[in-house]
C-alpha positions in Angstrom: -72.2 -0.7 29.3 -70.6 2.7 29.9 -71.0 3.8 26.2 -74.6 2.6 26.3 -75.4 4.6 29.4 -73.9 7.7 27.7 -76.3 7.0 24.9 -79.2 7.2 27.4 -78.0 10.7 28.5 -77.8 11.7 24.8 -81.4 10.5 24.3 -82.6 12.3 27.4 -81.0 15.6 26.3 -82.2 15.4 22.7 -85.5 13.5 22.7 -88.8 13.9 24.5 -88.8 10.3 25.7 -86.0 7.7 26.3 -86.3 4.3 24.8 -84.7 0.8 25.0 -83.8 0.7 28.7 -84.8 -2.9 29.5 -82.2 -4.6 27.4 -79.5 -2.9 29.5 -80.6 -4.8 32.6 -78.5 -7.8 31.5 -76.2 -10.3 33.1 -73.1 -8.0 32.9 -75.0 -5.2 34.6 -76.3 -7.5 37.3 -72.7 -8.8 37.9 -71.5 -5.3 38.3 -74.4 -4.6 40.7 -73.4 -7.6 42.8 -69.8 -6.4 43.0 -71.0 -3.0 44.3 -73.2 -4.4 47.1 -71.6 -4.0 50.6 -71.0 -7.1 52.6 -72.5 -7.8 56.0 -75.8 -6.1 55.3 -79.1 -7.4 56.7 -81.0 -9.8 54.5 -84.5 -9.6 53.2 -87.3 -12.1 53.6 -85.3 -14.7 51.5 -82.5 -14.6 54.2 -79.9 -14.6 51.4 -76.7 -12.6 51.9 -74.2 -11.4 49.3 -71.8 -14.1 50.3 -74.4 -16.9 50.0 -75.6 -15.6 46.6 -72.0 -15.3 45.3 -71.2 -18.9 45.9 -72.9 -19.9 42.7 -73.0 -16.4 41.2 -72.8 -17.4 37.5 -75.7 -19.8 37.8 -77.8 -17.5 40.0 -77.4 -14.5 37.6 -78.1 -16.6 34.5 -81.3 -17.8 36.1 -82.3 -14.3 37.2 -81.6 -12.9 33.7 -83.7 -15.6 32.0 -86.6 -15.0 34.3 -86.4 -11.2 33.6 -86.4 -11.7 29.8 -89.5 -13.9 30.0 -91.2 -11.7 32.7 -91.3 -14.6 35.1 -89.2 -12.5 37.6 -91.4 -11.0 40.4 -89.8 -9.0 43.2 -90.4 -10.4 46.7 -92.0 -8.5 49.5 -89.8 -6.1 51.4 -88.9 -7.0 55.0 -89.8 -4.1 57.3 -87.5 -3.2 60.1 -87.4 -0.2 62.4 -84.5 2.1 63.3 -84.7 4.7 66.1 -85.1 8.4 65.2 -83.6 11.3 67.1 -87.0 12.2 68.7 -87.4 8.7 70.1 -89.8 7.5 67.4 -89.0 4.6 65.0 -88.4 5.0 61.3 -89.6 2.2 59.1 -86.9 0.7 56.8 -87.6 -1.6 53.9 -85.0 -4.4 53.3 -85.4 -6.0 49.8 -84.4 -9.6 49.0 -80.8 -9.8 47.7 -81.8 -10.6 44.2 -84.2 -7.6 44.2 -81.3 -5.4 45.4 -79.4 -6.3 42.2 -82.2 -5.5 39.9 -83.1 -2.3 41.7 -79.4 -1.2 41.6 -79.2 -1.6 37.8 -82.6 0.1 37.2 -81.8 2.9 39.6 -78.5 3.6 37.7 -80.4 3.7 34.4 -83.0 6.1 35.9 -80.2 8.3 37.0 -78.9 8.4 33.5 -82.3 9.3 32.2 -83.0 12.1 34.7 -79.7 13.7 35.4 -80.0 15.9 32.3 -83.6 16.7 33.3 -83.4 17.4 37.0 -83.1 21.0 38.1 -80.1 22.6 39.9 -82.3 23.1 43.0 -82.3 19.3 43.7 -79.3 17.8 45.5 -80.2 14.6 47.4 -79.1 11.2 46.0 -77.5 12.7 42.9 -74.0 12.0 41.6 -71.5 14.8 42.4 -73.9 16.5 44.8 -73.9 16.6 48.6 -75.6 18.0 51.7 -72.6 20.4 52.2 -73.4 22.0 48.9 -76.9 22.7 50.2 -75.5 24.2 53.4 -73.2 26.4 51.3 -76.0 27.5 49.0 -78.4 28.4 51.9 -75.5 30.3 53.6 -74.7 32.2 50.4 -78.3 33.1 49.6 -79.1 34.4 53.0 -75.8 36.2 53.3 -75.6 37.8 49.9 -79.1 38.0 48.5 -82.2 39.9 49.4 -83.5 37.2 51.7 -85.5 38.2 54.7 -87.9 35.3 55.3 -87.5 31.5 55.2 -90.3 28.9 54.8 -89.3 25.8 56.7 -91.4 22.8 55.5 -91.8 19.1 56.2 -93.8 16.6 54.2 -95.7 14.2 56.5 -94.7 10.6 55.8 -93.4 11.3 52.3 -92.1 7.8 51.5 -95.2 6.2 52.8 -97.6 8.3 50.8 -96.2 8.5 47.2 -99.1 7.9 44.9 -98.2 5.0 42.6 -100.4 6.0 39.7 -99.1 9.6 39.7 -95.5 8.4 40.0 -96.0 6.2 36.9 -97.4 9.1 35.0 -94.3 11.1 35.8 -92.1 8.2 34.6 -94.1 7.5 31.5 -93.8 11.2 30.5 -90.0 10.6 30.0 -89.6 6.9 29.3 -91.1 5.0 26.4 -90.0 1.5 27.4 -93.1 -0.2 28.7 -91.3 -3.3 29.9 -89.0 -1.2 32.0 -91.9 0.7 33.5 -93.7 -2.7 34.1 -91.0 -3.8 36.4 -91.0 -0.6 38.4 -94.8 -1.2 39.0 -93.9 -4.7 40.2 -91.4 -3.3 42.7 -94.0 -0.7 43.9 -96.7 -3.4 44.3 -94.4 -6.1 45.9 -95.8 -5.4 49.4 -94.2 -5.4 52.8 -93.6 -8.3 55.2 -93.9 -7.3 58.9 -93.9 -9.7 61.8 -94.8 -12.6 59.4 -97.8 -10.7 57.9 -98.0 -9.7 54.3 -99.1 -6.0 53.8 -100.1 -4.8 50.4 -98.5 -1.6 49.2 -101.0 0.6 47.4 -99.0 3.7 48.1 -95.4 4.7 49.0 -91.9 3.6 48.2 -90.2 1.7 51.1 -87.2 3.6 52.6 -84.2 1.3 52.2 -84.9 0.2 48.6 -82.2 1.0 46.2 -84.6 2.4 43.7 -86.6 4.5 46.2 -84.3 7.6 46.3 -84.4 8.2 42.5 -88.2 7.6 42.3 -88.6 10.1 45.1 -86.6 12.6 43.2 -88.6 12.1 40.1 -91.9 12.6 42.0 -90.7 15.8 43.7 -89.1 17.0 40.5 -92.6 17.2 38.9 -94.5 18.1 42.0 -92.3 20.8 43.6 -89.1 21.6 41.7 -90.8 22.5 38.4 -93.7 24.1 40.1 -91.5 26.6 42.0 -89.0 27.2 39.3 -91.4 27.5 36.4 -94.6 28.8 37.9 -94.0 30.4 41.2 -90.7 32.4 41.0 -91.3 34.1 37.7 -94.5 35.7 39.1 -93.0 37.1 42.2 -91.8 40.7 42.5 -89.0 40.1 45.0 -86.2 37.6 45.1 -87.1 34.0 45.9 -85.0 30.8 46.2 -85.7 27.1 46.6 -83.5 24.2 47.5 -84.3 20.5 48.1 -82.4 17.5 49.5 -84.5 14.4 49.0 -87.8 15.2 50.8 -86.3 18.1 52.8 -86.6 21.5 51.3 -86.4 25.3 52.1 -87.9 28.3 50.4 -86.4 31.7 50.9 -88.0 35.1 50.1 -87.5 38.8 50.1 -91.0 39.8 51.0 -93.2 38.4 53.8 -96.5 38.6 51.9 -95.1 36.6 49.0 -93.6 34.1 51.4 -97.0 33.6 53.1 -98.8 33.3 49.7 -96.4 30.7 48.4 -96.5 28.7 51.7 -100.3 28.4 51.3 -100.0 27.6 47.6 -97.4 24.9 48.5 -100.0 23.0 50.6 -102.4 22.9 47.7 -99.7 21.8 45.3 -98.6 19.0 47.6 -102.2 17.8 47.9 -102.2 17.2 44.1 -99.6 14.5 44.7 -101.5 13.0 47.6 -99.1 14.6 50.1 -99.5 17.1 53.0 -97.2 19.1 55.2 -96.6 18.4 58.9 -98.2 21.5 60.3 -96.1 21.4 63.5 -92.9 21.4 61.5 -93.9 24.0 58.8 -93.5 27.7 59.5 -92.5 31.1 58.2 -89.8 32.9 60.1 -87.8 36.1 59.6 -84.2 35.3 58.7 -81.3 37.2 57.2 -78.8 40.0 57.8 -81.5 42.7 57.7 -84.0 41.2 60.1 -81.9 41.3 63.4 -84.1 38.6 65.0 -82.9 35.7 67.1 -84.9 33.1 65.1 -83.3 29.8 64.0 -84.2 26.8 61.9 -82.9 23.3 61.5 -82.0 21.8 58.1 -80.0 18.7 57.3 -78.7 18.3 60.8 -77.6 21.9 61.1 -79.1 24.9 62.9 -79.0 28.2 61.0 -79.4 31.3 63.1 -78.8 35.0 63.0 -75.7 36.2 64.8 -73.0 38.8 64.6 -69.4 38.7 63.5 -66.5 39.9 65.7 -66.7 43.3 64.1 -70.4 43.5 65.0 -71.9 42.9 61.5 -74.9 40.7 61.2 -74.3 37.3 59.6 -75.8 33.8 59.4 -74.4 31.3 61.9 -74.3 27.5 61.3 -73.9 25.0 64.1 -74.8 21.4 64.8 -78.4 20.9 65.6 -78.9 20.3 69.3 -81.3 17.4 68.6 -78.7 15.7 66.4 -76.0 16.4 68.9 -78.0 14.9 71.8 -78.8 11.8 69.7 -75.2 11.3 68.8 -74.0 11.6 72.4 -76.6 9.0 73.5 -75.5 6.7 70.7 -71.8 7.0 71.6 -72.5 6.5 75.3 -74.6 3.4 74.6 -72.0 1.9 72.3 -69.2 2.6 74.7 -71.0 0.6 77.4 -71.1 -2.4 75.0 -67.3 -2.1 74.3 -66.4 -2.0 78.0 -64.6 -5.3 77.9 -63.0 -5.0 74.5 -59.3 -4.3 74.0 -58.5 -0.6 74.5 -56.8 -0.4 71.1 -60.0 -1.6 69.4 -62.2 0.8 71.3 -59.9 3.8 70.6 -59.8 3.0 66.8 -63.6 2.9 66.9 -63.7 6.3 68.7 -61.3 7.8 66.2 -63.5 6.7 63.3 -66.7 8.1 65.0 -65.0 11.5 65.6 -63.6 11.5 62.1 -67.0 10.8 60.5 -68.7 13.4 62.8 -66.1 16.0 61.8 -66.3 15.2 58.1 -70.0 16.1 58.1 -70.3 18.8 60.8 -66.9 20.4 60.4 -68.2 23.4 58.5 -67.0 27.0 58.9 -68.2 28.6 62.1 -69.1 25.3 63.8 -65.8 24.6 65.6 -67.3 25.1 69.1 -69.9 22.4 68.5 -67.2 20.1 67.2 -65.1 20.8 70.3 -68.0 20.2 72.6 -68.7 16.8 71.0 -65.0 15.9 71.1 -64.8 16.8 74.8 -67.9 14.8 75.6 -66.4 11.7 73.9 -63.1 12.3 75.6 -64.6 12.4 79.1 -67.1 9.6 78.5 -64.4 7.3 77.3 -62.2 8.2 80.3 -64.9 7.3 82.8 -65.7 4.1 80.9 -62.1 3.0 80.9 -61.6 3.9 84.6 -64.4 1.4 85.5 -62.8 -1.5 83.6 -60.6 -2.5 86.5 -60.9 -1.8 90.2 -57.3 -3.0 90.9 -55.3 -0.8 88.6 -56.9 2.5 87.9 -56.1 4.2 84.6 -54.0 7.2 85.4 -54.6 10.6 83.8 -51.2 10.7 82.2 -51.6 7.2 80.7 -55.1 7.9 79.3 -53.9 11.2 77.7 -51.1 9.3 76.0 -53.4 6.7 74.7 -56.0 9.2 73.5 -53.5 11.4 71.7 -52.0 8.4 69.9 -55.3 7.5 68.4 -57.6 10.5 68.2 -56.9 13.6 66.2 -58.0 17.1 67.3 -61.2 18.5 65.9 -60.9 20.7 62.8 -62.9 22.4 60.1 -63.1 20.1 57.1 -65.7 21.8 54.8 -65.6 25.3 53.5 -69.0 26.8 53.1 -67.8 30.4 53.0 -67.1 32.0 49.6 
């Protein structure tokens, strides 16, 4: 399988279109996809979990493979669930049936092999070997070292719900010559959504939560935005201009204000060609950079970027945890701690240590130590108050709590270098 996927990359680099993908969605690939699936995840409308499917794995995979070869396999509707967003609203999440997860996983891997040689360097989200920290580092470097004076902060309104299926298939057919492979992608797009027992047809969009949705989103925006900016916009500008995208979040950075304004308006027209529009309340042009001296700031990927000064008085770009994300994280920790009030202390402290470790691994970038310390302190005091309420007879002493805390929870530290 590995040598065959390398052959796909060779085709993608050397030929206009890639062929013979569908035969790689075989029983071995489906078996590997099953092994990769995490346990304990929510099930789709079929109610089947990884453990249940794996009890007769050989027979189930043989049956699935036979149905795929004869085109009798049809994806089931996606079960829609909702998860809370930081602003209090709910984000729709699509949960595929387990069998569909396996097929999507294999097809997503094959699409990655096709498009990795074709995607541009400005795209980072859901790509192997790339991360949000690389985007933060890139934005910091461009604003610090380049002639950047203005930033266009943009947000696509309901991107995953508004992807045009016909236009997406045109993008895919531009690079892939396997009609059977494309036929199954159409079936996934048209499978529909099940919400509160009602079947909803899906004429547009790719459900968030589907394993194939991230790579399809990248393909769509590769043609709609990445190539547009890199090939048509930037070469025509007089000043410096930069563009970076992580999934459907992106930034454009410019030297000159008039060019920034012109591109921002052209961007709206370009998005409309793909059936998309910007969220006007979240899209703006702001002065940003070492030469502007303003106090403007913008949020991107959970961080706030702002103009500040170094200890020596030189202007520089500051990066800290977004207040919106920090507030949401505090509320989440506080709510979970209440539910753990009657659990063993050791179990609770291990959970706290994992939360702070995960928070630090993402937000522990250069210059953000104060935000890390604030969150660490909040969890420290919130946990102490919770444990003090556990028993009215024997209050937890300060000395005992500190000893317990120090034995489980490490001090906050910078974990990611974004400075060159």
